[in-house]
C-alpha positions as a Markdown table, in Angstrom:
| # | Residue | x | y | z |
|---|---|---|---|---|
| 1 | Met | 138.2 | 103.5 | 94.9 |
| 2 | Lys | 137.5 | 100.5 | 92.6 |
| 3 | Asp | 134.4 | 98.7 | 91.5 |
| 4 | Val | 133.6 | 95.2 | 92.3 |
| 5 | Val | 130.9 | 92.9 | 90.5 |
| 6 | Pro | 130.6 | 89.9 | 92.8 |
| 7 | Asp | 128.9 | 86.8 | 92.5 |
| 8 | Ile | 125.3 | 87.0 | 93.7 |
| 9 | Ala | 123.0 | 84.3 | 95.0 |
| 10 | Val | 119.3 | 84.3 | 95.8 |
| 11 | Ala | 118.6 | 83.1 | 99.2 |
| 12 | Val | 114.8 | 84.0 | 99.1 |
| 13 | Arg | 113.1 | 84.2 | 95.9 |
| 14 | Ala | 110.5 | 86.8 | 97.3 |
| 15 | Lys | 108.8 | 89.8 | 95.6 |
| 16 | Ala | 108.9 | 92.1 | 98.6 |
| 17 | Thr | 107.8 | 95.7 | 98.0 |
| 18 | Ile | 110.3 | 96.9 | 100.2 |
| 19 | Gly | 112.5 | 94.2 | 101.8 |
| 20 | Glu | 114.3 | 95.7 | 104.8 |
| 21 | Ser | 116.0 | 95.3 | 108.4 |
| 22 | Pro | 117.9 | 92.0 | 107.9 |
| 23 | Ile | 119.2 | 91.0 | 111.2 |
| 24 | Trp | 121.2 | 87.8 | 112.1 |
| 25 | Ser | 119.6 | 86.3 | 115.0 |
| 26 | Ala | 122.5 | 83.9 | 116.9 |
| 27 | Arg | 120.1 | 82.7 | 119.2 |
| 28 | Arg | 117.8 | 81.4 | 116.5 |
| 29 | Glu | 120.4 | 81.1 | 114.1 |
| 30 | Arg | 118.2 | 82.5 | 111.5 |
| 31 | Leu | 117.9 | 85.6 | 109.2 |
| 32 | Leu | 115.2 | 87.7 | 110.2 |
| 33 | Trp | 114.1 | 90.4 | 107.9 |
| 34 | Ile | 110.7 | 92.6 | 106.9 |
| 35 | Asp | 108.7 | 93.6 | 104.0 |
| 36 | Ile | 107.3 | 96.9 | 105.2 |
| 37 | Met | 104.3 | 97.7 | 102.9 |
| 38 | Gly | 103.9 | 93.8 | 102.5 |
| 39 | Arg | 103.4 | 93.6 | 106.1 |
| 40 | Gln | 105.4 | 90.4 | 106.7 |
| 41 | Leu | 108.2 | 89.1 | 108.8 |
| 42 | His | 110.5 | 86.6 | 107.1 |
| 43 | Thr | 112.7 | 84.3 | 109.1 |
| 44 | Tyr | 115.2 | 82.5 | 106.7 |
| 45 | Asp | 117.2 | 79.4 | 107.9 |
| 46 | Pro | 120.6 | 79.4 | 105.5 |
| 47 | Ala | 121.1 | 75.8 | 106.8 |
| 48 | Thr | 117.7 | 74.3 | 105.1 |
| 49 | Gly | 117.2 | 77.1 | 102.9 |
| 50 | Arg | 113.5 | 77.5 | 104.3 |
| 51 | Asp | 112.0 | 81.1 | 104.8 |
| 52 | Glu | 109.1 | 81.3 | 107.2 |
| 53 | Val | 106.5 | 84.2 | 106.8 |
| 54 | Thr | 104.4 | 85.9 | 109.6 |
| 55 | Glu | 101.9 | 88.2 | 108.7 |
| 56 | Leu | 101.8 | 91.6 | 110.3 |
| 57 | Pro | 98.8 | 93.7 | 111.1 |
| 58 | Thr | 100.3 | 97.0 | 109.8 |
| 59 | Asp | 103.7 | 98.6 | 107.9 |
| 60 | Ala | 106.6 | 97.3 | 109.9 |
| 61 | Gly | 109.1 | 100.2 | 109.1 |
| 62 | Leu | 111.6 | 98.3 | 112.1 |
| 63 | Leu | 113.0 | 95.0 | 113.0 |
| 64 | Ala | 115.6 | 94.7 | 115.8 |
| 65 | Glu | 117.0 | 92.3 | 118.2 |
| 66 | Ser | 117.5 | 93.2 | 122.0 |
| 67 | Pro | 121.3 | 92.0 | 123.6 |
| 68 | Ser | 119.0 | 89.7 | 125.2 |
| 69 | Gly | 117.3 | 88.3 | 122.2 |
| 70 | Glu | 114.1 | 89.9 | 122.1 |
| 71 | Ile | 112.6 | 90.7 | 118.8 |
| 72 | Val | 111.1 | 94.1 | 118.7 |
| 73 | Leu | 108.9 | 95.7 | 115.4 |
| 74 | Gly | 108.4 | 99.0 | 114.8 |
| 75 | Leu | 104.4 | 98.9 | 113.3 |
| 76 | Asp | 103.6 | 102.3 | 112.3 |
| 77 | Cys | 104.4 | 104.3 | 115.1 |
| 78 | Gly | 104.2 | 101.8 | 117.8 |
| 79 | Leu | 106.6 | 99.3 | 119.1 |
| 80 | Ala | 105.7 | 95.7 | 119.4 |
| 81 | Arg | 107.5 | 92.7 | 120.8 |
| 82 | Leu | 107.5 | 89.4 | 118.9 |
| 83 | Gly | 106.8 | 86.4 | 121.3 |
| 84 | Asp | 108.6 | 82.9 | 120.7 |
| 85 | Asp | 105.0 | 81.6 | 120.0 |
| 86 | Gly | 104.6 | 84.2 | 116.8 |
| 87 | Glu | 102.1 | 86.5 | 119.3 |
| 88 | Ile | 102.8 | 90.2 | 118.6 |
| 89 | Glu | 102.5 | 92.3 | 121.9 |
| 90 | His | 102.5 | 96.0 | 122.0 |
| 91 | Ile | 104.9 | 98.1 | 124.0 |
| 92 | Ala | 104.8 | 101.8 | 123.4 |
| 93 | Ser | 103.8 | 104.4 | 121.0 |
| 94 | Ala | 106.2 | 107.0 | 119.8 |
| 95 | Pro | 105.8 | 110.6 | 121.4 |
| 96 | His | 104.9 | 112.0 | 118.0 |
| 97 | Ala | 102.9 | 109.1 | 116.9 |
| 98 | Asp | 100.4 | 110.4 | 114.2 |
| 99 | Pro | 99.3 | 108.5 | 111.3 |
| 100 | Ala | 101.4 | 110.7 | 108.8 |
| 101 | Phe | 104.6 | 109.0 | 110.3 |
| 102 | Arg | 106.1 | 105.6 | 110.7 |
| 103 | Phe | 109.2 | 104.1 | 112.0 |
| 104 | Asn | 112.0 | 103.4 | 109.7 |
| 105 | Asp | 115.3 | 101.5 | 110.9 |
| 106 | Gly | 116.3 | 100.9 | 114.3 |
| 107 | Arg | 118.9 | 99.2 | 116.3 |
| 108 | Phe | 119.5 | 98.3 | 120.0 |
| 109 | Asp | 122.8 | 99.6 | 121.4 |
| 110 | Pro | 124.5 | 97.2 | 123.7 |
| 111 | Gln | 123.1 | 98.4 | 126.7 |
| 112 | Gly | 119.6 | 97.5 | 125.4 |
| 113 | Arg | 118.5 | 101.1 | 124.4 |
| 114 | Leu | 116.7 | 101.3 | 121.3 |
| 115 | Trp | 117.2 | 103.8 | 118.7 |
| 116 | Ala | 115.0 | 104.4 | 116.1 |
| 117 | Gly | 113.9 | 107.1 | 113.4 |
| 118 | Leu | 110.7 | 108.3 | 112.9 |
| 119 | Met | 109.8 | 109.5 | 109.2 |
| 120 | Asn | 107.2 | 111.3 | 107.8 |
| 121 | Lys | 105.2 | 108.8 | 104.8 |
| 122 | Glu | 105.1 | 111.9 | 102.4 |
| 123 | Gly | 109.1 | 113.0 | 102.4 |
| 124 | Lys | 108.2 | 116.0 | 104.1 |
| 125 | Lys | 111.5 | 117.6 | 104.5 |
| 126 | Gly | 112.9 | 118.1 | 108.4 |
| 127 | Ser | 110.1 | 116.4 | 110.0 |
| 128 | Gly | 112.1 | 113.1 | 110.8 |
| 129 | Val | 113.4 | 112.4 | 114.5 |
| 130 | Leu | 115.8 | 110.1 | 115.7 |
| 131 | Tyr | 114.5 | 108.6 | 119.3 |
| 132 | Arg | 115.9 | 106.7 | 121.8 |
| 133 | Phe | 113.6 | 104.3 | 123.9 |
| 134 | Asp | 115.2 | 103.0 | 127.3 |
| 135 | Pro | 115.0 | 99.7 | 128.8 |
| 136 | Asp | 112.7 | 101.5 | 131.6 |
| 137 | Gly | 110.2 | 102.5 | 128.9 |
| 138 | Thr | 111.1 | 106.0 | 128.7 |
| 139 | Trp | 111.5 | 108.1 | 125.6 |
| 140 | His | 114.1 | 110.8 | 124.5 |
| 141 | Ile | 114.6 | 112.7 | 121.4 |
| 142 | Ala | 118.1 | 112.5 | 120.4 |
| 143 | Asp | 118.1 | 114.9 | 117.4 |
| 144 | Thr | 115.7 | 116.2 | 114.7 |
| 145 | Gly | 115.5 | 117.9 | 111.5 |
| 146 | Phe | 115.7 | 114.9 | 109.0 |
| 147 | Asp | 114.5 | 114.4 | 105.7 |
| 148 | Leu | 114.4 | 110.6 | 105.8 |
| 149 | Pro | 116.0 | 108.9 | 108.8 |
| 150 | Asn | 117.4 | 105.5 | 107.9 |
| 151 | Gly | 120.8 | 103.2 | 108.7 |
| 152 | Leu | 122.3 | 103.5 | 112.2 |
| 153 | Glu | 125.5 | 101.9 | 113.4 |
| 154 | Trp | 128.2 | 102.6 | 116.3 |
| 155 | Ser | 132.1 | 102.6 | 116.0 |
| 156 | Arg | 134.1 | 99.3 | 117.2 |
| 157 | Asp | 135.2 | 101.3 | 120.4 |
| 158 | Gly | 131.4 | 102.4 | 120.8 |
| 159 | Lys | 132.5 | 105.9 | 121.4 |
| 160 | Thr | 130.7 | 107.4 | 117.9 |
| 161 | Phe | 127.3 | 107.0 | 116.8 |
| 162 | Tyr | 126.6 | 107.1 | 113.2 |
| 163 | Phe | 123.1 | 107.9 | 111.5 |
| 164 | Thr | 121.8 | 108.0 | 107.9 |
| 165 | Asp | 119.6 | 110.7 | 106.1 |
| 166 | Ser | 118.4 | 109.3 | 102.7 |
| 167 | His | 117.1 | 112.1 | 101.0 |
| 168 | Lys | 120.2 | 114.4 | 102.1 |
| 169 | Gly | 122.6 | 111.6 | 100.8 |
| 170 | Lys | 124.4 | 112.0 | 104.0 |
| 171 | Ile | 125.6 | 109.9 | 107.2 |
| 172 | Tyr | 126.3 | 111.7 | 110.3 |
| 173 | Ala | 128.9 | 110.8 | 113.1 |
| 174 | Tyr | 128.0 | 111.7 | 117.0 |
| 175 | Asp | 130.0 | 111.6 | 120.1 |
| 176 | Phe | 128.5 | 108.6 | 122.0 |
| 177 | Asp | 128.5 | 108.1 | 125.7 |
| 178 | Pro | 127.6 | 104.4 | 126.5 |
| 179 | Val | 126.8 | 104.9 | 129.9 |
| 180 | Ser | 124.2 | 107.9 | 129.5 |
| 181 | Gly | 123.3 | 107.0 | 126.1 |
| 182 | Lys | 123.8 | 110.9 | 125.1 |
| 183 | Val | 124.6 | 111.9 | 121.6 |
| 184 | Glu | 126.1 | 115.4 | 120.9 |
| 185 | Asn | 128.3 | 116.9 | 118.2 |
| 186 | Arg | 126.7 | 116.0 | 115.1 |
| 187 | Arg | 129.0 | 116.5 | 112.0 |
| 188 | Pro | 129.3 | 115.0 | 108.5 |
| 189 | Phe | 131.0 | 111.7 | 108.2 |
| 190 | Phe | 130.1 | 110.7 | 104.5 |
| 191 | Gly | 128.2 | 112.4 | 101.8 |
| 192 | Met | 127.0 | 112.0 | 98.3 |
| 193 | Asn | 124.6 | 113.3 | 95.6 |
| 194 | Pro | 121.5 | 111.5 | 96.1 |
| 195 | Ala | 120.9 | 111.4 | 92.3 |
| 196 | Asp | 123.9 | 108.9 | 92.6 |
| 197 | Gly | 122.0 | 106.7 | 94.8 |
| 198 | Lys | 120.4 | 107.2 | 98.3 |
| 199 | Pro | 122.6 | 105.7 | 101.3 |
| 200 | Asp | 119.9 | 103.5 | 103.1 |
| 201 | Gly | 120.9 | 100.6 | 105.3 |
| 202 | Leu | 124.2 | 100.9 | 107.3 |
| 203 | Ala | 126.1 | 98.2 | 108.9 |
| 204 | Met | 130.0 | 97.6 | 109.8 |
| 205 | Asp | 132.1 | 94.7 | 108.5 |
| 206 | Pro | 134.4 | 92.7 | 110.4 |
| 207 | Glu | 137.5 | 94.9 | 109.8 |
| 208 | Gly | 135.4 | 98.1 | 111.2 |
| 209 | Tyr | 134.8 | 99.5 | 107.9 |
| 210 | Phe | 130.9 | 100.7 | 107.1 |
| 211 | Leu | 128.6 | 99.3 | 104.5 |
| 212 | Ser | 126.3 | 101.9 | 103.1 |
| 213 | Val | 123.5 | 100.3 | 101.0 |
| 214 | Leu | 122.4 | 102.5 | 97.9 |
| 215 | Phe | 118.9 | 102.6 | 97.3 |
| 216 | Asp | 118.4 | 103.7 | 93.6 |
| 217 | Gly | 122.2 | 103.3 | 93.2 |
| 218 | Ser | 122.6 | 99.6 | 92.4 |
| 219 | Ala | 125.3 | 99.3 | 95.2 |
| 220 | Ile | 127.0 | 98.9 | 98.4 |
| 221 | Leu | 129.6 | 101.4 | 99.5 |
| 222 | Arg | 132.6 | 100.4 | 101.8 |
| 223 | Ile | 133.4 | 103.3 | 103.7 |
| 224 | Ala | 136.8 | 103.4 | 105.8 |
| 225 | Pro | 136.5 | 104.5 | 109.4 |
| 226 | Asp | 137.8 | 107.9 | 108.5 |
| 227 | Gly | 134.9 | 108.3 | 105.9 |
| 228 | Val | 137.0 | 107.5 | 103.0 |
| 229 | Leu | 135.3 | 105.8 | 99.9 |
| 230 | Asp | 137.2 | 102.4 | 99.7 |
| 231 | Leu | 135.0 | 100.2 | 97.4 |
| 232 | Arg | 131.6 | 99.9 | 95.5 |
| 233 | Ile | 130.1 | 96.5 | 95.3 |
| 234 | Arg | 127.8 | 96.3 | 92.5 |
| 235 | Leu | 124.2 | 94.7 | 92.9 |
| 236 | Pro | 122.0 | 93.3 | 90.0 |
| 237 | Val | 119.0 | 95.2 | 91.4 |
| 238 | Pro | 118.4 | 99.1 | 91.2 |
| 239 | Arg | 117.1 | 99.5 | 94.7 |
| 240 | Pro | 118.9 | 97.5 | 97.3 |
| 241 | Thr | 118.1 | 98.5 | 100.8 |
| 242 | Ser | 120.0 | 97.1 | 103.6 |
| 243 | Cys | 122.7 | 94.3 | 104.6 |
| 244 | Ala | 123.5 | 92.0 | 107.4 |
| 245 | Phe | 126.3 | 89.4 | 107.8 |
| 246 | Gly | 125.0 | 85.8 | 108.6 |
| 247 | Gly | 126.6 | 83.9 | 111.5 |
| 248 | Asp | 129.6 | 82.7 | 109.5 |
| 249 | Gly | 131.0 | 86.2 | 109.2 |
| 250 | Arg | 131.5 | 86.2 | 105.6 |
| 251 | Thr | 128.0 | 85.5 | 104.0 |
| 252 | Leu | 126.5 | 89.0 | 103.5 |
| 253 | Phe | 122.6 | 89.0 | 103.1 |
| 254 | Ile | 121.1 | 92.1 | 101.0 |
| 255 | Thr | 117.2 | 92.9 | 101.3 |
| 256 | Thr | 116.0 | 94.8 | 98.3 |
| 257 | Ala | 112.8 | 96.5 | 97.0 |
| 258 | Arg | 110.3 | 96.7 | 94.0 |
| 259 | Ile | 108.4 | 99.6 | 95.0 |
| 260 | Gly | 108.2 | 102.1 | 92.1 |
| 261 | Leu | 109.9 | 100.2 | 89.5 |
| 262 | Ser | 108.3 | 100.1 | 86.0 |
| 263 | Asp | 107.4 | 96.5 | 84.2 |
| 264 | Thr | 110.6 | 97.4 | 82.0 |
| 265 | Gln | 112.6 | 97.8 | 85.1 |
| 266 | Leu | 111.4 | 94.9 | 86.8 |
| 267 | Asp | 112.0 | 92.6 | 83.5 |
| 268 | Asp | 115.6 | 94.2 | 83.7 |
| 269 | Ala | 116.2 | 93.4 | 87.3 |
| 270 | Pro | 114.1 | 90.4 | 88.1 |
| 271 | Leu | 115.7 | 89.8 | 91.5 |
| 272 | Ser | 114.1 | 93.2 | 92.9 |
| 273 | Gly | 112.4 | 92.0 | 96.2 |
| 274 | Ala | 114.4 | 89.2 | 96.7 |
| 275 | Leu | 116.7 | 88.3 | 99.7 |
| 276 | Leu | 120.0 | 88.4 | 98.0 |
| 277 | Gln | 123.6 | 87.1 | 99.5 |
| 278 | Leu | 127.2 | 87.2 | 98.4 |
| 279 | Asp | 130.5 | 86.0 | 99.7 |
| 280 | Tyr | 132.1 | 89.1 | 101.4 |
| 281 | Asp | 135.6 | 87.6 | 101.5 |
| 282 | Asp | 135.6 | 87.0 | 97.9 |
| 283 | Ala | 134.1 | 90.2 | 97.1 |
| 284 | Leu | 137.1 | 92.0 | 98.5 |
| 285 | Arg | 139.8 | 89.9 | 96.6 |
């Protein structure tokens, strides 16, 4: 395993409390991302450098785009649809909706089912839930017992589902049935000491390697499909949160957080809270 220190550019010089959930919308040709506690949805146009901000009514822990191009937000414990006119329409509430909980990361599978984690705001161990929300409006509990449910992804062949528990420092793998949406046979895929950074957002690169962003780790880990650590990409902020590729397939956008950092830490890492970008192909050379 080697360390890489890439050239980093600033896409949006924001001061997000917790920047999160970056997604590239091919339909819109924009990079969308949220500031969870800042209650904002950002829409960034790489062609012009313009970042438009939509104010949200409450904390937003989830941002996802369906296969049809619909944008869905997780607002506290509810799901909402974002209309093209910017209007927000409530869709559903999680079965375990409670003021002490909120959604934290989520993603649609190719069949249009939304997978999302629900977390306890105070970090109560074992209280996190993984849900599957089907197109017909039904909820299914896929798994329980997580400390902090987080990033999720599928294998290239669509037969394995991966899910992160940040506070346990683990990424789990499940057998995944694309037809039924059933997950089973949970097993460890990758683990680390949370003191070295907590695995947060999860993405897949064009070669099928996993990118796990390390909150409190100042880095992104590149993990091979067999779970072997391949590369550590160093970042100039202590609390990166998640990442997504842009439309060109090589620009990697990284969301970051300022929450919990002291004035001294912010002086040392002034890009905390910004949307960063790097040339991924160059980083691998």
